[in-house]
C-alpha positions, -999 to +999 in steps of 0.1 A: +368+562+145+336+554+167+315+548+135+342+524+124+339+506+157+305+509+154+303+490+125+325+462+132+306+456+162+278+452+137+294+431+115+303+409+147+272+402+162+258+392+127+287+368+119+279+354+157+244+349+150+248+334+117+272+309+131+252+305+160+225+299+136+248+273+114+256+256+149+222+249+156+209+237+125+242+213+122+231+199+158+196+190+147+206+174+117+232+153+140+204+146+167+184+132+137+212+111+122+221+098+156+185+092+164+176+072+132+206+058+139+197+042+166+160+031+157+178+012+133+198-003+157+168-012+175+153-031+149+182-054+147+178-065+179+143-075+182+138-114+178+130-126+146+092-135+153+087-100+166+102-084+140+075-106+115+049-103+139+052-066+136+072-060+105+039-034+090+046-012+125+085-012+124+087-001+086+062+026+096+083+037+122+111+034+100+094+056+073+085+081+092+121+087+102+136+078+073+122+109+052+133+133+077+171+125+081+167+127+043+158+161+046+186+169+072+225+176+063+257+173+078+292+180+076+303+157+096+323+126+072+323+101+097+284+105+106+276+105+071+290+072+068+275+059+097+243+068+084+253+054+050+260+019+067+223+023+087+206+025+052+222-006+044+213-026+071+176-017+072+175-029+036+196-059+047+167-063+075+139-058+053+152-077+021+158-111+047+125-107+067+107-095+030+120-129+015+111-153+050+072-136+051+066-141+016+060-177+014+036-175+040+020-149+027+015-169-005+004-199+015-024-175+033-036-160-003-044-197-021-059-212+010-083-179+016-117-187-004-122-151-009-090-147-025-093-174-047-126-158-060-108-125-068-080-141-085-107-163-109-121-129-117-093-107-118-060-128-120-037-136-095-030-109-066-047-083-083-072-075-056-068-080-023-090-078+010-090-041+006-108-039-028-089-018-041-093-010-084-074+018-088-053-001-112-089-005-137-087+030-159-107+042-189-086+023-209-095-008-196-122-013-176-144-025-202-120-053-208-120-057-164-161-059-171-161-085-196-136-110-183-155-105-151-190-111-164-173-141-185-153-159-153-187-154-138-208-175-163-178-201-166-180-207-126-211-198-114-220-234-110-196-238-084-200-211-062-213-214-024-236-193-007-201-177+008-186-172-025-218-154-040-214-126-015-179-122-022-191-120-055-218-092-049-190-074-028-162-074-056-195-065-083-200-029-058-164-023-054-158-026-096-194-005-099-177+023-074-151+024-098-163+030-127-181+059-110-149+074-104-134+062-138-167+080-158-154+113-146-117+106-160-126+101-198-144+070-203-159+069-237-197+067-246-190+037-267-174+015-237-199+030-213-226+018-234-213-017-244-203-021-199-241-014-195-250-042-219-229-061-196-244-053-164-280-056-177-269-093-184-252-097-151-275-087-126-307-106-132-288-141-136-265-134-105-298-125-085-317-160-094-284-178-090-276-165-055-310-170-043-307-205-061-275-212-043-288-199-007-318-223-012-292-254-020-275-253+010-306-249+031-316-280+021-284-297+018-282-288+056-312-305+069-310-334+050 
């Protein structure tokens, strides 16, 4: 009899511990979801001008919270509905502000001389201020170099001294990417063709850049 009472007691304690653990997990999930909903509501209350000016920070805060909330679970149907509505609300805000900000970004890209140079060499929007060439790989790098060289020859007479400085940075960034691509399976044939392009480009660029600086110095004195 005592043995049975003891066994029942153990089962009861185990059940209570399991229930308590489950309740704690549920409470934590609900707290996470409520915090997420509160954040989205606060974004919705920010003025449009402030939201646009600080959108990168707002979205970074959102991404942190949505990652946490996606890893939480709840059996509360009302809370699930609340979460779904909050996600839809944020996506609507994101779409609205992105649409509003896009024309501004396009104007900046069009009026930024350095961006015009990047677009001329690599295509519109391919390379930005970050000089990111991650899109260049072993299959297209030869064409990228060839297009770069052809574009340079076609436009070098129109470049200012500042343009030449930007071209130098672009060329160095592309070369840096090439060092990575070589380790990713760049063929010997393509590598040799790229070396030939570089051999033709480097002395031409050096002389043209010196000429552009001399020309602008002369014009400044006149």
